[in-house]
VOPAGU-2260 file (C-alpha; in pm, 1 decimal, decimal comma):
REM VOPAGU-2260
SITE   aa  ch    i         X         Y         Z
SITE  MET   A    0   -4485,8    2175,1  -12967,7
SITE  LYS   A    1   -4751,6    2103,0  -13211,9
SITE  ARG   A    2   -5102,1    2170,4  -13149,3
SITE  VAL   A    3   -5344,3    1907,8  -13255,6
SITE  PHE   A    4   -5713,2    1951,6  -13340,6
SITE  LEU   A    5   -5961,2    1719,8  -13200,5
SITE  ALA   A    6   -6027,0    1514,3  -13503,4
SITE  LEU   A    7   -6343,8    1366,3  -13410,5
SITE  ALA   A    8   -6484,6    1404,9  -13052,1
SITE  CYS   A    9   -6814,2    1232,6  -13150,0
SITE  VAL   A   10   -6841,8     854,6  -13079,6
SITE  ILE   A   11   -7019,6     630,4  -13310,0
SITE  MET   A   12   -7132,7     268,1  -13308,3
SITE  LEU   A   13   -7350,9       7,5  -13459,8
SITE  ALA   A   14   -7549,5    -295,8  -13374,5
SITE  SER   A   15   -7791,2    -556,6  -13499,6
SITE  CYS   A   16   -8078,7    -706,3  -13300,2
SITE  SER   A   17   -7847,1    -956,2  -13152,5
SITE  ASP   A   18   -7663,7    -922,7  -12829,7
SITE  VAL   A   19   -7306,2    -798,0  -12818,1
SITE  SER   A   20   -7035,3   -1057,2  -12709,3
SITE  GLU   A   21   -6886,1    -944,2  -12368,6
SITE  ASP   A   22   -6532,7    -877,8  -12332,5
SITE  LYS   A   23   -6413,6   -1169,3  -12125,4
SITE  ASN   A   24   -6149,6    -975,5  -11954,1
SITE  ALA   A   25   -6380,4    -693,6  -11853,2
SITE  LYS   A   26   -6529,1    -668,7  -11509,2
SITE  THR   A   27   -6892,3    -725,2  -11512,5
SITE  ASN   A   28   -7184,3    -633,8  -11273,2
SITE  ASP   A   29   -7422,7    -913,3  -11165,7
SITE  ASN   A   30   -7638,7    -685,9  -10949,2
SITE  GLN   A   31   -7996,3    -691,6  -11063,9
SITE  SER   A   32   -8083,0    -343,4  -10946,4
SITE  VAL   A   33   -7960,2     -71,4  -11192,9
SITE  MET   A   34   -7704,9     151,3  -10991,9
SITE  ILE   A   35   -7546,6     427,8  -11187,1
SITE  PRO   A   36   -7212,5     500,7  -11009,5
SITE  GLU   A   37   -7212,1     860,7  -10870,5
SITE  GLU   A   38   -7526,3     928,5  -11068,5
SITE  GLY   A   39   -7822,2     795,7  -10878,4
SITE  PHE   A   40   -8033,2     502,8  -10840,7
SITE  VAL   A   41   -8311,2     330,4  -11057,0
SITE  SER   A   42   -8504,5      96,5  -10849,2
SITE  ASP   A   43   -8686,1    -101,4  -11128,8
SITE  SER   A   44   -8462,5    -356,1  -11263,3
SITE  LEU   A   45   -8655,0    -357,1  -11584,0
SITE  ASP   A   46   -8608,5       4,2  -11648,8
SITE  VAL   A   47   -8478,2      36,9  -11995,2
SITE  ASP   A   48   -8382,4     408,3  -11936,0
SITE  GLY   A   49   -8175,6     303,2  -11625,1
SITE  TYR   A   50   -7997,1      34,1  -11808,1
SITE  VAL   A   51   -7916,0     278,6  -12106,3
SITE  ALA   A   52   -7790,0     545,7  -11859,9
SITE  ARG   A   53   -7564,8     311,7  -11670,7
SITE  ALA   A   54   -7424,5     172,6  -12007,8
SITE  ARG   A   55   -7338,9     515,2  -12119,6
SITE  TRP   A   56   -7166,8     608,0  -11786,6
SITE  TYR   A   57   -6969,9     272,5  -11804,1
SITE  LEU   A   58   -6873,3     334,5  -12169,5
SITE  ALA   A   59   -6763,4     681,4  -12094,8
SITE  ASN   A   60   -6536,1     544,8  -11812,4
SITE  GLU   A   61   -6405,4     269,1  -12058,7
SITE  GLN   A   62   -6576,2     -23,1  -11894,6
SITE  VAL   A   63   -6693,7    -177,7  -12198,7
SITE  GLY   A   64   -6774,0    -526,7  -12070,0
SITE  ASN   A   65   -7018,4    -362,1  -11826,7
SITE  ALA   A   66   -7156,6    -135,4  -12094,7
SITE  ILE   A   67   -7226,1    -436,7  -12302,8
SITE  ARG   A   68   -7404,8    -618,1  -12020,3
SITE  ASP   A   69   -7640,3    -321,8  -11940,9
SITE  ILE   A   70   -7720,1    -249,9  -12308,6
SITE  ASN   A   71   -7800,2    -618,0  -12371,9
SITE  SER   A   72   -8026,9    -601,3  -12079,1
SITE  ALA   A   73   -8211,4    -297,5  -12213,1
SITE  LEU   A   74   -8245,4    -426,4  -12574,1
SITE  SER   A   75   -8383,6    -772,7  -12425,7
SITE  ILE   A   76   -8666,3    -552,6  -12261,5
SITE  ASP   A   77   -8730,1    -321,7  -12564,7
SITE  GLY   A   78   -8531,1    -414,6  -12893,1
SITE  LYS   A   79   -8655,0    -101,7  -13071,3
SITE  ASN   A   80   -8532,3     146,3  -12816,4
SITE  VAL   A   81   -8351,6     414,9  -13020,9
SITE  ASP   A   82   -8140,4     540,1  -12715,2
SITE  ALA   A   83   -8020,0     188,1  -12653,9
SITE  LEU   A   84   -7935,5     122,8  -13016,8
SITE  LEU   A   85   -7725,5     445,3  -13022,3
SITE  VAL   A   86   -7536,8     341,9  -12708,7
SITE  LEU   A   87   -7499,5       9,2  -12882,2
SITE  ALA   A   88   -7353,5     159,2  -13187,9
SITE  ASP   A   89   -7107,9     355,3  -12957,3
SITE  ILE   A   90   -7015,0      27,1  -12812,2
SITE  TYR   A   91   -6930,2    -117,2  -13149,3
SITE  TYR   A   92   -6725,2     172,6  -13219,2
SITE  ALA   A   93   -6522,2     115,7  -12922,3
SITE  LEU   A   94   -6462,9    -242,1  -13038,8
SITE  GLY   A   95   -6378,3    -123,8  -13378,5
SITE  ASP   A   96   -6654,8    -314,2  -13542,0
SITE  GLN   A   97   -6760,6     -72,0  -13845,0
SITE  ASP   A   98   -6974,7    -332,8  -14010,3
SITE  ASN   A   99   -7212,3    -360,6  -13715,6
SITE  ILE   A  100   -7210,7      12,6  -13655,5
SITE  LEU   A  101   -7379,8      67,9  -13992,9
SITE  LEU   A  102   -7650,7    -201,6  -13921,4
SITE  THR   A  103   -7734,5     -62,9  -13584,0
SITE  LEU   A  104   -7757,5     302,1  -13700,5
SITE  ASN   A  105   -7969,0     194,7  -13997,5
SITE  LYS   A  106   -8195,3      -2,1  -13781,1
SITE  ALA   A  107   -8235,6     288,4  -13547,4
SITE  SER   A  108   -8303,6     528,4  -13821,2
SITE  GLU   A  109   -8579,3     279,0  -13947,7
SITE  ILE   A  110   -8749,3     275,6  -13629,4
SITE  ALA   A  111   -8742,6     643,0  -13563,9
SITE  PRO   A  112   -8731,2     805,4  -13925,6
SITE  MET   A  113   -8778,1    1161,6  -13782,4
SITE  ASP   A  114   -8485,0    1129,3  -13520,5
SITE  SER   A  115   -8188,6    1298,5  -13648,6
SITE  ARG   A  116   -7941,3    1148,3  -13411,8
SITE  PRO   A  117   -7885,3     811,6  -13608,5
SITE  ILE   A  118   -7844,9    1031,5  -13927,3
SITE  VAL   A  119   -7569,8    1234,5  -13764,9
SITE  LYS   A  120   -7403,7     931,1  -13651,3
SITE  LEU   A  121   -7399,8     778,4  -14003,6
SITE  ALA   A  122   -7246,3    1105,4  -14119,6
SITE  GLU   A  123   -6969,7    1043,6  -13865,8
SITE  LEU   A  124   -6932,6     705,3  -13994,0
SITE  SER   A  125   -6909,7     802,5  -14349,0
SITE  PHE   A  126   -6652,6    1080,9  -14260,2
SITE  LEU   A  127   -6450,7     803,7  -14091,0
SITE  GLN   A  128   -6453,8     581,6  -14375,4
SITE  GLY   A  129   -6348,5     869,5  -14597,7
SITE  ASN   A  130   -6680,2     925,2  -14785,5
SITE  VAL   A  131   -6699,4    1295,0  -14728,0
SITE  ASN   A  132   -6982,6    1350,4  -14996,3
SITE  MET   A  133   -7184,6    1073,4  -14812,7
SITE  ALA   A  134   -7130,1    1238,3  -14483,3
SITE  ASN   A  135   -7244,2    1584,5  -14613,0
SITE  ALA   A  136   -7551,0    1424,4  -14745,6
SITE  TYR   A  137   -7649,5    1266,4  -14403,1
SITE  ILE   A  138   -7578,1    1591,2  -14240,2
SITE  ASP   A  139   -7816,0    1778,7  -14500,5
SITE  LYS   A  140   -8079,7    1524,6  -14411,2
SITE  ALA   A  141   -8043,7    1564,8  -14045,4
SITE  LEU   A  142   -8077,9    1937,2  -14059,6
SITE  GLU   A  143   -8393,2    1896,8  -14267,2
SITE  LEU   A  144   -8526,8    1683,2  -13975,6
SITE  ASN   A  145   -8405,2    1931,9  -13717,8
SITE  SER   A  146   -8251,4    2255,8  -13783,3
SITE  ILE   A  147   -8168,8    2280,6  -13393,1
SITE  ASN   A  148   -7889,0    2038,6  -13429,9
SITE  PRO   A  149   -7561,6    2108,6  -13260,2
SITE  GLN   A  150   -7400,8    1763,7  -13331,9
SITE  ALA   A  151   -7480,5    1801,5  -13707,1
SITE  TYR   A  152   -7316,0    2151,8  -13723,7
SITE  TYR   A  153   -7003,3    2022,2  -13531,3
SITE  MET   A  154   -6969,1    1730,9  -13760,0
SITE  ARG   A  155   -7002,0    1961,3  -14060,6
SITE  GLY   A  156   -6709,8    2179,8  -13905,4
SITE  ILE   A  157   -6509,3    1853,9  -13865,0
SITE  ILE   A  158   -6551,2    1789,7  -14229,9
SITE  TYR   A  159   -6436,9    2166,8  -14324,9
SITE  MET   A  160   -6145,9    2106,7  -14095,3
SITE  SER   A  161   -6047,4    1808,9  -14294,5
SITE  LYS   A  162   -6035,9    2049,6  -14610,6
SITE  ASN   A  163   -5814,6    2299,2  -14418,3
SITE  ASP   A  164   -6109,2    2535,2  -14452,2
SITE  THR   A  165   -6105,9    2726,2  -14114,8
SITE  VAL   A  166   -6327,3    2987,2  -14200,5
SITE  GLN   A  167   -6604,7    2766,6  -14286,6
SITE  ALA   A  168   -6519,1    2541,0  -13989,8
SITE  LEU   A  169   -6557,6    2825,2  -13744,9
SITE  LYS   A  170   -6875,5    2926,1  -13860,2
SITE  GLN   A  171   -7001,6    2549,4  -13820,3
SITE  PHE   A  172   -6856,7    2525,0  -13475,7
SITE  MET   A  173   -7009,0    2875,2  -13359,2
SITE  LYS   A  174   -7352,9    2743,3  -13475,9
SITE  SER   A  175   -7296,0    2422,1  -13283,3
SITE  ARG   A  176   -7189,7    2612,6  -12973,8
SITE  ASP   A  177   -7481,9    2880,0  -12999,7
SITE  GLN   A  178   -7731,0    2609,6  -13012,2
SITE  ASP   A  179   -7600,3    2401,9  -12716,9
SITE  ASP   A  180   -7368,9    2605,3  -12473,2
SITE  SER   A  181   -7297,3    2302,8  -12273,5
SITE  PHE   A  182   -7149,7    2109,5  -12584,1
SITE  ILE   A  183   -6780,9    2131,1  -12530,8
SITE  ASP   A  184   -6646,5    1970,2  -12845,3
SITE  PRO   A  185   -6706,0    2277,0  -13067,2
SITE  VAL   A  186   -6574,4    2523,2  -12780,9
SITE  LEU   A  187   -6246,0    2333,6  -12785,2
SITE  GLN   A  188   -6236,5    2333,3  -13164,5
SITE  ILE   A  189   -6268,6    2706,9  -13172,2
SITE  ALA   A  190   -6015,1    2752,9  -12901,4
SITE  ASN   A  191   -5765,2    2562,3  -13103,6
SITE  ILE   A  192   -5831,2    2734,8  -13408,9
SITE  TYR   A  193   -5791,3    3064,9  -13254,8
SITE  ALA   A  194   -5466,8    2948,8  -13073,6
SITE  VAL   A  195   -5308,5    2852,3  -13418,3
SITE  GLN   A  196   -5423,3    3187,2  -13554,8
SITE  ARG   A  197   -5273,0    3360,1  -13229,6
SITE  ASN   A  198   -5596,5    3534,0  -13184,3
SITE  PRO   A  199   -5670,6    3646,4  -12817,0
SITE  MET   A  200   -6002,1    3515,5  -12838,6
SITE  ALA   A  201   -5861,7    3161,4  -12785,0
SITE  ARG   A  202   -5808,5    3231,4  -12414,4
SITE  ASP   A  203   -6174,0    3306,4  -12367,5
SITE  PHE   A  204   -6268,8    2979,7  -12541,8
SITE  TYR   A  205   -6029,2    2780,8  -12347,8
SITE  ASN   A  206   -6185,9    2935,1  -12032,5
SITE  GLN   A  207   -6538,2    2845,3  -12145,5
SITE  ALA   A  208   -6431,7    2479,9  -12184,3
SITE  ILE   A  209   -6264,0    2475,2  -11838,5
SITE  MET   A  210   -6602,8    2598,9  -11690,8
SITE  LEU   A  211   -6773,8    2306,8  -11879,4
SITE  GLU   A  212   -6511,4    2055,1  -11768,1
SITE  PRO   A  213   -6307,4    2190,4  -11461,9
SITE  ASP   A  214   -6136,3    1851,9  -11406,9
SITE  ASN   A  215   -6022,7    1817,1  -11770,1
SITE  TYR   A  216   -5650,5    1893,6  -11727,9
SITE  ALA   A  217   -5567,9    1869,7  -12093,7
SITE  ILE   A  218   -5751,7    2193,3  -12157,1
SITE  TYR   A  219   -5557,7    2373,6  -11886,8
SITE  TYR   A  220   -5239,6    2239,2  -12054,1
SITE  ASP   A  221   -5365,8    2376,2  -12402,9
SITE  LEU   A  222   -5445,6    2699,4  -12242,3
SITE  ALA   A  223   -5093,5    2725,9  -12088,1
SITE  MET   A  224   -4944,2    2648,3  -12428,9
SITE  TYR   A  225   -5122,4    2930,5  -12578,8
SITE  LEU   A  226   -5024,8    3159,4  -12301,2
SITE  GLN   A  227   -4650,8    3087,1  -12327,5
SITE  ASP   A  228   -4663,8    3124,9  -12697,0
SITE  ASN   A  229   -4852,4    3456,1  -12686,3
SITE  GLY   A  230   -4666,4    3668,1  -12443,4
SITE  ASN   A  231   -4800,6    3545,7  -12100,7
SITE  PRO   A  232   -4526,7    3296,9  -11984,2
SITE  GLU   A  233   -4577,7    3379,3  -11613,0
SITE  LYS   A  234   -4938,5    3270,4  -11620,1
SITE  ALA   A  235   -4847,3    2967,0  -11833,6
SITE  LEU   A  236   -4601,8    2882,8  -11568,8
SITE  GLU   A  237   -4881,2    2915,5  -11291,8
SITE  ILE   A  238   -5104,2    2668,8  -11474,6
SITE  TYR   A  239   -4809,9    2432,0  -11520,7
SITE  ASP   A  240   -4726,1    2449,7  -11155,3
SITE  THR   A  241   -5094,4    2364,7  -11056,5
SITE  LEU   A  242   -5089,8    2073,7  -11326,9
SITE  ASP   A  243   -4771,2    1945,9  -11170,3
SITE  VAL   A  244   -4959,7    1922,8  -10830,6
SITE  LYS   A  245   -5264,9    1768,6  -10990,3
SITE  MET   A  246   -5064,9    1517,3  -11208,8
SITE  PRO   A  247   -4743,3    1462,0  -11038,2
SITE  GLY   A  248   -4476,7    1282,4  -11254,6
SITE  SER   A  249   -4576,9    1420,6  -11594,5
SITE  TYR   A  250   -4267,9    1444,7  -11805,4
SITE  GLN   A  251   -4432,6    1691,6  -12047,4
SITE  ILE   A  252   -4547,8    1928,6  -11776,3
SITE  LEU   A  253   -4196,4    1936,6  -11635,4
SITE  PHE   A  254   -4044,8    1964,7  -11954,5
SITE  ASN   A  255   -4276,2    2275,0  -12034,8
SITE  LYS   A  256   -4197,1    2442,5  -11706,7
SITE  GLY   A  257   -3828,2    2409,3  -11803,4
SITE  TYR   A  258   -3873,7    2543,5  -12129,7
SITE  VAL   A  259   -4087,0    2847,1  -12020,4
SITE  ASN   A  260   -3808,3    2917,9  -11735,9
SITE  LEU   A  261   -3533,7    2894,7  -12002,3
SITE  VAL   A  262   -3679,3    3060,7  -12302,3
SITE  TYR   A  263   -3900,1    3312,8  -12187,8
SITE  LEU   A  264   -3812,4    3393,7  -11823,0
SITE  ASN   A  265   -3430,0    3329,6  -11825,1
SITE  GLU   A  266   -3459,6    3178,4  -11509,4
SITE  TYR   A  267   -3182,1    2924,0  -11567,2
SITE  ASP   A  268   -3145,2    2755,9  -11224,3
SITE  GLU   A  269   -3515,2    2682,5  -11222,3
SITE  ALA   A  270   -3514,3    2561,0  -11573,4
SITE  ILE   A  271   -3224,5    2316,9  -11473,1
SITE  GLU   A  272   -3419,4    2194,0  -11192,0
SITE  CYS   A  273   -3713,2    2122,3  -11410,7
SITE  PHE   A  274   -3518,2    1936,0  -11665,1
SITE  ASP   A  275   -3361,5    1720,5  -11398,3
SITE  ASN   A  276   -3695,0    1640,6  -11278,1
SITE  ALA   A  277   -3804,1    1567,2  -11621,2
SITE  LEU   A  278   -3486,5    1349,4  -11687,0
SITE  GLU   A  279   -3594,7    1144,8  -11377,9
SITE  ILE   A  280   -3893,7    1038,1  -11566,5
SITE  ASN   A  281   -3737,8    1000,3  -11898,0
SITE  PRO   A  282   -3378,6     946,7  -11860,9
SITE  LYS   A  283   -3302,5     919,9  -12225,2
SITE  SER   A  284   -3463,4    1238,7  -12342,8
SITE  VAL   A  285   -3232,0    1402,0  -12551,2
SITE  ASP   A  286   -3455,9    1715,5  -12570,1
SITE  ALA   A  287   -3449,5    1763,2  -12203,1
SITE  MET   A  288   -3079,4    1705,5  -12183,1
SITE  LEU   A  289   -3028,0    1964,3  -12473,8
SITE  ASN   A  290   -3220,3    2236,9  -12288,2
SITE  LYS   A  291   -3043,0    2162,3  -11960,9
SITE  GLY   A  292   -2724,2    2219,9  -12145,9
SITE  VAL   A  293   -2845,6    2530,2  -12292,8
SITE  ALA   A  294   -2941,5    2651,5  -11938,5
SITE  TYR   A  295   -2595,8    2593,2  -11827,7
SITE  GLU   A  296   -2440,4    2755,5  -12130,0
SITE  GLN   A  297   -2647,6    3075,0  -12088,1
SITE  LYS   A  298   -2524,0    3065,0  -11728,0
SITE  GLY   A  299   -2176,6    3068,7  -11855,2
SITE  ASP   A  300   -2098,6    2721,7  -11743,7
SITE  TYR   A  301   -1951,9    2589,1  -12061,1
SITE  ARG   A  302   -1778,5    2295,6  -11898,5
SITE  THR   A  303   -2107,3    2156,4  -11771,7
SITE  ALA   A  304   -2278,1    2238,6  -12085,3
SITE  LYS   A  305   -2007,3    2046,1  -12306,0
SITE  SER   A  306   -2034,0    1751,0  -12087,2
SITE  ILE   A  307   -2419,2    1723,6  -12124,7
SITE  TYR   A  308   -2389,2    1775,4  -12511,2
SITE  LEU   A  309   -2138,4    1494,3  -12519,9
SITE  GLN   A  310   -2368,8    1281,7  -12309,3
SITE  ILE   A  311   -2642,3    1333,2  -12565,5
SITE  LEU   A  312   -2424,6    1203,2  -12840,6
SITE  LYS   A  313   -2354,3     878,1  -12649,3
SITE  VAL   A  314   -2742,7     853,3  -12648,1
SITE  ASN   A  315   -2794,3     962,6  -12996,5
SITE  PRO   A  316   -2466,1    1033,0  -13206,9
SITE  ASN   A  317   -2646,2    1195,4  -13500,5
SITE  TYR   A  318   -2834,0    1445,0  -13281,9
SITE  GLN   A  319   -2763,6    1750,3  -13472,3
SITE  LEU   A  320   -2865,9    2015,0  -13219,8
SITE  ALA   A  321   -2607,3    1874,9  -12973,2
SITE  ILE   A  322   -2333,3    1887,7  -13247,2
SITE  ASP   A  323   -2426,4    2234,8  -13337,3
SITE  ALA   A  324   -2409,0    2330,7  -12956,8
SITE  LEU   A  325   -2066,5    2184,7  -12932,6
SITE  HIS   A  326   -1944,6    2379,9  -13238,4
SITE  ARG   A  327   -2114,4    2697,5  -13076,5
SITE  ILE   A  328   -1918,4    2680,9  -12764,3
SITE  GLY   A  329   -1598,4    2606,2  -12958,6
SITE  GLU   A  330   -1549,8    2229,7  -12932,4
């Protein structure tokens, strides 16, 4: 299993003064009062902050059409509201409109030249466009405006990661985390770096991230991966069992449960059951089939193992691991 770093957890967007076109397929809300789902109620229908808050919530929950509707309402009331422009930039990012991202962020920066937030987002945009020098220049400017700037330090860490300089990246992520201990992105980056390095501190940072987002099951998964690779397969299996209940029908979780039972715990019957369950979800997974065959082979049931390896070759005649397995058992 390959561990993937969070390339860019920051969201960026851009916009001009004009309204954003709505997604015709998106469900919109025609209510006049500003209701933020599960977040409270803003009684004044002309409250810019309420529209911005609800637009941000909609965007975070992938309801782009509703986010557009609310941010247009906010900007129709106050076209120079920097918070609204920043959310509008995020909307354009979600739409893949990089041209408008730049326009909107530049407008926000012109309106509030001492506000570092548009500058950091311009750094993010420059980085995404491959202009690292410009990104660093924007970060320098943002830090000149505000030295307490966790987003800027996080973005600089991402730039160092792109250069494979994990030493400097860690320093930047640590600064970001120290300045805002509720900011989960640098915590995850630190955890992932330590996990690749097999540093025991990885577990502490994954647990910190879980405390920040206890319903983010991807963090539990990464923690389980770290544990199984670093001498604690039993605990990893406990996490996978929990995830199997929380996320039933996940091929990857079932596969990993089988892998831990097979490779680390030598529990071959349990491994076979897990791979069978994984194959119910993805019947043509040659990896699950191969590991199931290995489990039978480890049990000494070479006949069943052989039949599984031959079945794999019907699906993928060039699958070398199945060919090697047949040679290994003398076929």
